C-alpha positions as CSV (number, residue, x, y, z in Angstrom):
1,M,88.3,122.8,100.4
2,T,91.8,121.5,100.7
3,A,94.5,123.9,101.8
4,A,97.6,123.5,99.6
5,L,100.8,125.4,98.8
6,L,100.8,126.4,95.2
7,G,103.3,127.9,92.8
8,A,103.2,129.0,89.2
9,V,102.7,125.9,87.0
10,S,103.8,125.9,83.4
11,V,100.9,125.5,80.9
12,G,103.2,124.2,78.1
13,P,101.8,120.7,77.5
14,A,98.3,121.9,78.2
15,Q,98.6,124.6,75.6
16,A,99.8,122.1,73.1
17,A,96.8,119.9,74.0
18,E,94.5,122.9,73.4
19,K,96.0,123.4,69.9
20,E,95.4,119.8,69.1
21,G,91.8,120.0,70.0
22,G,92.1,118.9,73.6
23,L,90.9,120.6,76.8
24,E,90.4,124.4,77.1
25,L,89.3,126.7,79.8
26,S,86.9,128.9,77.8
27,A,85.5,131.1,80.5
28,L,86.0,132.1,84.2
29,S,84.7,134.9,86.3
30,F,83.7,136.0,89.8
31,N,80.3,137.6,90.4
32,P,80.3,140.1,92.1
33,L,83.9,141.3,91.7
34,T,83.7,143.1,95.1
35,V,82.3,142.0,98.4
36,D,82.1,143.2,102.0
37,A,83.3,140.5,104.4
38,T,83.8,142.7,107.5
39,A,80.7,141.2,109.2
40,G,81.3,137.6,108.2
41,D,82.2,135.4,105.3
42,A,80.8,136.9,102.0
43,I,79.8,134.9,98.9
44,A,81.3,135.5,95.5
45,T,80.0,133.1,92.9
46,L,82.7,131.7,90.6
47,N,81.5,130.5,87.1
48,W,83.7,128.7,84.6
49,A,83.5,126.7,81.4
50,V,85.6,123.9,80.0
51,K,85.7,122.7,76.4
52,D,87.0,119.4,75.1
53,G,87.9,119.0,71.4
54,N,87.9,115.2,71.7
55,A,84.5,114.1,70.4
56,S,84.8,110.8,72.1
57,A,85.3,112.2,75.6
58,A,82.5,111.5,78.0
59,A,83.8,112.6,81.4
60,V,85.6,115.8,82.6
61,S,86.8,116.7,86.1
62,G,89.4,118.9,87.8
63,D,90.2,121.4,90.4
64,V,90.0,125.2,90.8
65,Y,92.4,126.8,93.3
66,V,91.6,130.2,94.9
67,R,94.1,132.0,97.1
68,Q,94.6,135.4,98.6
69,V,97.1,137.5,96.6
70,S,98.9,140.6,97.9
71,A,99.2,143.8,95.9
72,A,102.7,142.8,94.9
73,G,101.4,139.5,93.5
74,S,102.7,137.2,96.2
75,T,100.3,134.6,97.7
76,V,99.1,134.7,101.4
77,G,97.8,131.8,103.4
78,P,96.5,128.5,102.0
79,A,94.8,127.8,98.7
80,F,91.2,126.7,98.6
81,D,90.7,123.7,96.4
82,I,87.3,123.5,94.6
83,S,87.0,120.1,93.0
84,Y,84.5,119.7,90.1
85,S,83.1,117.0,87.9
86,L,80.9,116.8,84.8
87,Q,79.0,113.8,86.2
88,P,77.5,113.6,89.8
89,N,80.4,112.7,92.0
90,G,80.2,112.2,95.7
91,S,83.8,113.4,96.2
92,A,83.5,116.5,94.0
93,M,82.5,119.8,95.6
94,T,80.4,120.9,92.5
95,N,79.0,119.2,89.4
96,S,78.3,120.6,86.0
97,V,75.6,123.2,85.7
98,S,75.0,122.4,82.0
99,G,76.5,120.9,78.9
100,N,78.5,117.7,78.0
101,A,82.1,116.8,77.9
102,Q,82.7,118.8,74.8
103,S,81.3,122.0,76.4
104,S,80.4,122.1,80.1
105,T,79.8,124.9,82.6
106,Y,80.3,125.0,86.4
107,S,79.4,127.3,89.3
108,Y,80.5,127.5,92.9
109,D,79.7,129.9,95.7
110,F,83.1,130.8,97.1
111,S,83.0,131.9,100.7
112,V,85.4,134.9,101.1
113,P,86.9,134.7,104.6
114,Q,86.1,137.5,107.0
115,Y,89.7,138.1,108.1
116,A,92.8,139.2,106.2
117,A,96.0,141.0,107.0
118,Q,94.7,144.3,105.5
119,A,91.3,146.1,105.1
120,S,91.2,145.3,101.4
121,A,92.3,141.9,100.0
122,N,92.3,140.2,96.6
123,W,91.2,136.6,96.3
124,A,92.2,135.1,92.9
125,V,91.9,131.9,91.0
126,V,95.6,131.0,90.7
127,R,95.3,127.6,89.1
128,V,92.8,125.4,87.1
129,T,93.2,121.8,86.2
130,A,91.1,119.5,84.0
131,S,91.2,116.0,82.7
132,D,88.9,113.8,80.6
133,D,88.5,110.0,80.2
134,R,90.5,110.0,77.0
135,G,93.8,110.8,78.8
136,N,93.8,114.6,78.0
137,T,94.9,117.0,80.7
138,L,95.0,120.7,81.2
139,T,96.8,123.0,83.7
140,V,96.2,126.8,83.5
141,D,98.5,128.9,85.7
142,K,98.0,132.4,87.1
143,D,99.5,134.2,84.1
144,R,96.9,132.8,81.7
145,L,94.2,133.2,84.3
146,S,94.8,137.0,84.4
147,E,93.0,137.1,81.0
148,F,89.8,136.3,82.9
149,A,87.9,138.1,85.7
150,N,89.7,135.8,88.2
151,I,89.9,138.2,91.1
152,V,87.3,139.2,93.7
153,T,88.3,142.2,95.9
154,A,87.0,142.0,99.5
155,K,86.6,144.6,102.2
156,E,88.0,142.7,105.2
157,S,88.2,142.7,109.0
158,V,91.9,143.0,109.8
159,D,93.7,140.2,111.6
160,S,96.9,141.7,112.9
161,T,97.9,139.1,115.5
162,G,99.5,135.7,115.0
163,P,98.3,132.3,116.5
164,T,98.9,131.2,120.0
165,Y,99.6,127.8,121.5
166,E,97.8,126.5,124.6
167,D,99.7,123.3,125.2
168,V,102.5,121.1,123.9
169,S,102.5,117.4,125.0
170,L,103.6,113.9,124.1
171,P,100.9,111.3,123.4
172,P,100.0,109.5,126.6
173,D,101.3,106.2,125.3
174,A,104.5,107.6,123.7
175,P,107.9,106.6,125.1
176,R,109.8,109.2,127.1
177,Y,113.1,107.5,126.3
178,L,114.5,106.7,122.8
179,Y,117.5,104.7,121.6
180,N,119.2,106.3,118.6
181,A,122.6,104.6,118.5
182,A,122.1,103.1,115.0
183,K,119.2,105.0,113.4
184,P,117.2,108.2,113.7
185,V,114.3,108.3,116.1
186,T,111.0,110.2,115.6
187,V,109.2,112.0,118.4
188,A,105.5,112.9,118.0
189,Y,104.1,115.9,119.7
190,Y,100.6,117.3,120.2
191,I,100.2,121.1,120.0
192,D,96.9,122.9,120.7
193,V,96.9,126.1,118.5
194,A,94.3,128.9,118.6
195,D,93.7,131.8,116.2
196,P,90.2,133.1,116.7
197,E,90.2,135.4,113.6
198,S,91.6,134.1,110.3
199,G,92.5,130.7,111.7
200,F,95.7,128.7,112.0
201,Y,97.5,127.8,108.7
202,K,101.0,126.3,109.3
203,G,104.0,126.2,111.7
204,E,107.2,124.7,112.7
205,V,108.4,123.1,116.0
206,T,112.1,123.0,116.9
207,V,113.5,120.6,119.5
208,A,116.8,121.3,121.2
209,G,119.2,118.8,122.8
210,P,122.6,118.9,124.5
211,G,125.4,121.0,123.0
212,G,123.0,123.2,121.0
213,Q,121.9,120.4,118.6
214,T,118.4,121.0,117.1
215,A,115.9,119.2,115.0
216,S,112.5,120.5,113.6
217,G,109.2,119.4,112.2
218,K,106.5,121.2,110.2
219,L,102.8,121.2,110.7
220,K,99.9,122.4,108.4
221,V,96.2,122.5,108.4
222,V,94.5,120.6,105.7
223,T,90.7,120.8,105.0
224,A,89.2,117.9,103.0
225,D,86.4,118.1,100.5
226,D,83.8,117.3,103.2
227,G,85.0,120.2,105.4
228,N,86.7,117.9,107.9
229,T,89.9,119.7,109.1
230,S,93.1,118.0,110.1
231,C,96.5,119.0,111.2
232,G,98.8,116.1,111.0
233,P,97.9,112.4,111.5
234,N,95.5,111.4,114.3
235,T,93.9,114.8,114.5
236,G,90.7,116.2,113.2
237,G,87.9,118.7,113.7
238,W,85.9,121.4,111.9
239,G,87.7,124.7,111.3
240,S,91.1,126.0,112.2
241,N,90.3,128.6,114.8
242,E,91.3,126.2,117.5
243,I,92.8,122.9,116.6
244,I,95.0,120.2,118.1
245,C,97.9,119.4,115.6
246,S,100.3,116.5,115.7
247,V,103.8,117.1,114.4
248,S,106.8,114.7,114.2
249,V,110.4,115.7,114.8
250,T,113.2,113.3,113.7
251,I,116.3,113.3,115.8
252,P,119.3,112.0,113.9
253,A,121.1,108.7,114.7
254,A,123.8,109.1,117.3
255,A,122.7,112.7,118.2
256,A,123.8,113.8,121.6
257,A,122.5,111.7,124.5
258,G,120.4,113.6,127.1
259,T,117.3,115.6,127.3
260,W,115.7,117.0,124.2
261,A,112.8,119.4,124.6
262,V,110.7,121.7,122.4
263,S,112.6,125.0,122.4
264,R,110.9,127.1,119.7
265,I,107.5,127.2,118.1
266,G,106.7,129.3,115.0
267,L,103.0,129.6,114.0
268,T,101.4,131.4,110.9
269,D,97.8,132.1,110.4
270,N,95.7,132.3,107.2
271,A,96.2,136.1,107.1
272,G,100.0,135.7,107.0
273,N,100.7,136.8,110.6
274,T,103.4,134.8,112.4
275,S,104.1,134.3,116.1
276,V,107.4,132.9,117.3
277,Y,107.9,131.5,120.8
278,R,111.5,131.1,121.9
279,N,113.5,129.8,124.9
280,L,110.9,127.1,125.7
281,N,111.6,123.8,127.5
282,L,108.5,121.7,126.8
283,A,107.6,118.0,126.5
284,P,111.1,116.6,127.2
285,V,112.3,113.2,126.0
286,H,115.6,111.5,126.8
287,I,117.8,110.3,124.0
288,T,120.3,107.5,124.8
289,Q,122.8,105.3,123.1
290,N,123.2,103.1,126.2
291,A,126.8,104.2,126.4
292,T,127.2,105.1,130.1
293,L,124.5,103.2,131.9
294,Q,123.9,99.7,130.4
295,A,122.1,96.4,131.2
296,G,122.4,92.9,129.8
297,D,121.6,89.2,130.6
298,F,117.9,89.8,130.3
299,S,115.6,86.9,131.2
300,I,111.9,86.2,132.0
301,T,110.5,83.6,134.3
302,P,108.3,81.6,134.0
303,K,108.4,81.3,130.2
304,A,105.3,79.1,130.2
305,V,102.3,80.2,132.2
306,N,98.9,78.8,133.2
307,D,96.8,82.0,133.2
308,W,93.5,80.4,132.2
309,S,91.7,81.3,135.4
310,E,93.7,84.2,136.9
311,Q,96.6,86.5,136.0
312,Q,100.1,85.4,136.8
313,K,103.2,87.1,138.1
314,L,106.3,87.3,135.9
315,S,109.8,88.1,136.9
316,I,112.2,90.1,134.7
317,T,115.9,89.8,135.6
318,M,118.8,91.7,134.2
319,K,122.4,92.8,135.1
320,P,123.0,96.6,135.1
321,N,126.5,98.1,134.4
322,G,127.9,101.6,134.8
323,V,125.5,102.6,137.5
324,R,126.3,105.9,139.1
325,Q,124.7,107.0,142.4
326,G,122.5,104.0,142.5
327,L,119.5,103.0,140.4
328,T,116.6,105.4,140.6
329,S,114.0,103.3,138.7
330,V,113.5,100.5,136.3
331,T,110.3,100.6,134.1
332,V,109.0,97.6,132.1
333,W,106.7,98.1,129.1
334,T,104.7,95.3,127.6
335,D,102.2,94.5,124.8
336,T,98.5,94.3,125.4
337,G,98.6,90.7,126.7
338,C,100.1,91.8,130.0
339,G,101.0,94.7,132.2
340,G,104.4,96.3,133.0
341,S,105.7,98.0,136.2
342,I,107.7,100.8,137.6
343,T,110.1,99.7,140.3
344,E,111.6,102.6,142.4
345,A,115.2,102.1,143.6
346,P,115.5,98.4,142.8
347,A,118.0,96.5,144.9
348,I,121.0,95.0,143.2
349,S,121.6,91.4,144.4
350,D,125.0,90.0,145.4
351,D,125.4,88.5,141.9
352,G,124.9,92.0,140.3
353,T,121.4,91.4,139.0
354,I,118.1,93.1,139.6
355,T,114.6,91.6,139.3
356,V,111.4,93.5,138.5
357,P,107.8,92.3,138.0
358,A,105.3,92.1,135.2
359,N,101.8,90.7,135.1
360,M,100.4,88.3,132.5
361,F,96.7,88.9,132.2
362,N,94.0,86.2,132.6
363,R,93.7,84.1,129.4
364,S,96.4,86.0,127.4
365,K,98.0,83.9,124.8
366,E,101.4,85.5,125.3
367,C,103.2,88.4,127.1
368,I,105.9,90.2,125.2
369,I,108.2,92.6,127.0
370,T,108.6,95.5,124.5
371,G,110.7,97.9,126.6
372,I,112.9,98.2,129.6
373,A,114.3,101.6,130.8
374,L,116.8,102.1,133.6
375,V,117.6,105.4,135.2
376,D,120.4,106.0,137.7
377,G,121.0,108.7,140.3
378,A,123.3,110.6,137.9
379,G,120.5,111.0,135.4
380,D,121.9,108.5,132.9
381,V,119.3,106.4,131.0
382,A,119.5,103.0,129.3
383,A,116.6,102.0,127.1
384,Y,116.1,98.6,125.5
385,G,113.4,97.1,123.3
386,S,111.3,98.0,120.3
387,Y,109.2,100.4,122.4
388,F,112.2,102.7,122.5
389,D,113.1,102.1,118.8
390,G,115.8,99.6,119.9
391,P,116.3,95.9,119.0
392,D,113.7,93.4,120.3
393,L,114.4,92.0,123.8
394,N,113.0,88.6,122.8
395,L,111.4,88.3,126.3
396,V,108.2,86.3,125.9
397,A,106.0,84.3,128.2
398,T,103.4,82.0,126.6
399,Q,100.2,80.4,127.8
400,I,100.3,76.7,128.5
401,P,97.7,75.1,126.2
402,D,94.6,73.7,127.9
403,T,94.5,70.0,126.9
404,T,92.9,68.4,129.9
405,P,89.1,68.6,130.4
406,P,87.8,69.2,133.9
407,V,87.1,66.3,136.3
408,A,84.4,65.9,138.9
409,T,85.6,63.6,141.7
410,A,82.3,63.7,143.7
411,A,78.8,64.9,143.3
412,S,75.6,65.1,145.4
413,L,72.2,66.7,145.6
414,S,70.9,68.8,148.5
415,F,67.9,66.5,148.8
416,T,66.7,63.3,147.2
417,T,63.0,63.2,148.0
418,I,60.3,65.8,147.5
419,A,56.5,65.8,147.5
420,A,54.8,66.9,144.2
421,S,52.9,69.5,146.1
422,A,56.2,71.2,147.1
423,L,57.1,71.9,143.5
424,P,58.5,74.0,141.9
425,R,61.8,74.0,143.7
426,N,65.6,74.0,143.1
427,V,67.8,71.2,144.2
428,V,71.4,72.1,144.6
429,L,74.0,70.0,142.9
430,T,77.4,70.1,144.6
431,A,80.5,68.8,142.8
432,D,84.1,68.5,143.8
433,V,86.2,69.4,140.8
434,T,89.7,69.7,139.6
435,S,90.6,71.6,136.4
436,F,93.8,72.8,134.8
437,A,92.1,75.8,133.2
438,G,89.3,76.3,135.8
439,V,85.7,75.3,135.6
440,N,83.7,78.3,134.6
441,G,80.4,77.0,133.2
442,F,77.8,74.2,133.4
443,S,74.7,72.7,131.9
444,V,72.2,70.3,133.6
445,T,69.4,68.1,132.3
446,V,66.7,66.4,134.4
447,Y,65.3,63.1,132.9
448,D,62.2,61.1,133.9
449,S,62.3,57.3,134.3
450,A,61.8,56.9,130.6
451,G,64.9,59.0,129.8
452,R,62.9,62.0,128.5
453,P,64.2,65.5,129.5
454,V,61.8,67.4,131.7
455,S,63.9,70.3,132.8
456,G,67.4,71.8,132.4
457,G,69.5,74.9,132.4
458,Y,73.0,76.3,132.0
459,G,75.1,79.2,133.3
460,G,78.5,80.5,134.2
461,L,80.6,80.1,137.3
462,S,83.6,81.8,138.9
463,A,86.5,79.8,137.7
464,V,87.5,76.9,140.1
465,T,90.7,74.9,139.5
466,E,90.4,72.9,142.7
467,G,87.4,72.9,145.0
468,T,83.6,72.8,145.0
469,V,81.0,74.2,142.6
470,Q,77.3,74.5,143.3
471,I,74.7,74.4,140.6
472,G,70.9,75.1,141.0
473,V,68.7,72.4,139.2
474,D,65.1,73.4,138.5
475,L,62.4,70.9,139.5
476,P,59.4,72.4,137.8
477,Q,55.8,72.2,139.0
478,G,53.7,69.4,137.5
479,L,56.2,66.6,137.8
480,T,54.4,63.4,138.3
481,P,55.5,61.0,141.1
482,G,58.5,59.0,140.1
483,V,62.3,58.9,140.0
484,Y,64.1,61.7,138.1
485,T,67.8,61.6,137.2
486,V,70.1,64.6,136.9
487,G,73.0,64.8,134.3
488,F,75.5,67.6,134.3
489,E,78.3,69.0,132.2
490,L,81.3,71.1,133.3
491,T,83.1,73.5,131.0
492,D,86.5,75.1,131.6
493,E,88.1,78.4,130.6
494,G,89.6,76.8,127.5
495,G,86.3,75.4,126.2
496,L,86.9,71.8,127.2
497,Y,84.1,69.9,128.9
498,A,83.2,66.7,130.7
499,Q,79.7,65.2,131.0
500,Y,78.4,63.1,133.9
501,G,75.2,61.2,134.5
502,Y,73.8,61.3,131.0
503,S,72.3,58.1,129.8
504,N,74.1,57.9,126.4
505,V,77.2,60.2,126.6
506,G,80.0,61.0,129.1
507,S,80.8,59.3,132.3
508,P,78.6,58.0,135.2
509,A,78.1,60.5,138.0
510,P,81.2,60.2,140.2
511,S,79.3,59.2,143.4
512,G,76.6,57.2,141.8
513,P,73.4,58.3,140.0
514,L,72.0,61.7,141.0
515,Q,68.3,61.0,141.6
516,V,65.3,62.8,143.1
517,T,62.2,60.9,144.0
518,V,58.9,62.9,143.6
519,T,56.2,61.5,145.9
520,D,52.4,62.0,145.8
521,S,52.3,63.3,149.4
């Protein structure tokens, strides 16, 4: 049932459609009309009927909205959305009990909540909509609905306290600095809200900055047809008694630089109780226009990197300006292809520049620097890059393509003669290799004197760019006396390969044929 804010909706066009033989709400009633929900949710069955004067209509669907209504007629808390459909529909909460498009009936067991703001509460159908497959629509508002038995009166457990919050935080990967010189910036917060009785409904978070400037954002619980409850994007769960909500607050362009923090939280539950928390200082972020502390002349070295076999170090250089009381820190943020760094109190060189590190991960295609933040001893902040909602830094390091296959410069076997009675046994193939990307895999084949394969294997290796690799070659039991030749293939991190010692492909073994003689004794 989807919580939604509802107001009176004019029936005008729908009434005209009814007069022209269109859709009509012909019946609606609760049964029973009174329930006792003090011990838990109580069931009141809602029955209704829809007529369609269009003889060619074949499908009907719509929504029925139920909401708590005070004695004065004002609504309290969210509306519960009951979706219905004539035909079986996986997204509708209820389907037709009987009939066809011209006259259909529906039934739904409405669960009257246990808690309300007073001991007796009215739950009323405040809006009904319908549509058919011929383009006809119907909207019936609360004034017309008063002609039906559209209210169930419930004895309630009283909820007299508003919601509480447990925690307010920024997402773990969210920036703590934001650049707002040319455009507004949006800050996302998580807030853990609890209301053990009627449940949390809606709220507002206010963020305060220097000079009394404020900005705010609203949050609200929404329950989908499947019962899955959410409160803002990237949240979810079942129920609203304790829920983590996400709320976004937009700080205007050129708003005062400095620390902005959550200063006020207002929370309202489903019974209409509101809690307000003031004079807070939570989840601070720093807003900057890079007006006092600044940096320029950004560069990255190297710009082309061989990271095929291991990660590589990068250097980020820049020239700060307007530093007061020394630099406290410089932080570098990157995309997923690499890793940033936090450098405490970086030294400023004689030429006025500073250099901080980043890491380009093994086999990454590129490393993009997405953000650089500088903080000085006076508390001034300068933030650059898309991570902080600023212009791109255009600092990119790319992987050098792997275009050269690995090379074996020498190869040998650990023994060259073995008796047939000593089989099975592994002979070790040792190869001296050079590789731009690093040798990380192999395959081997053992041939008899007629060139027929009698054994083989493959596997992985720790990447070697310059050095020795060792490969176990299986000599199985049952080999007859004779001369056997070993061919091998080396594969690098980029997927390039070189073959040695095979009779019809590749190159000869670099140190001559790799052969083992099996004797009969």
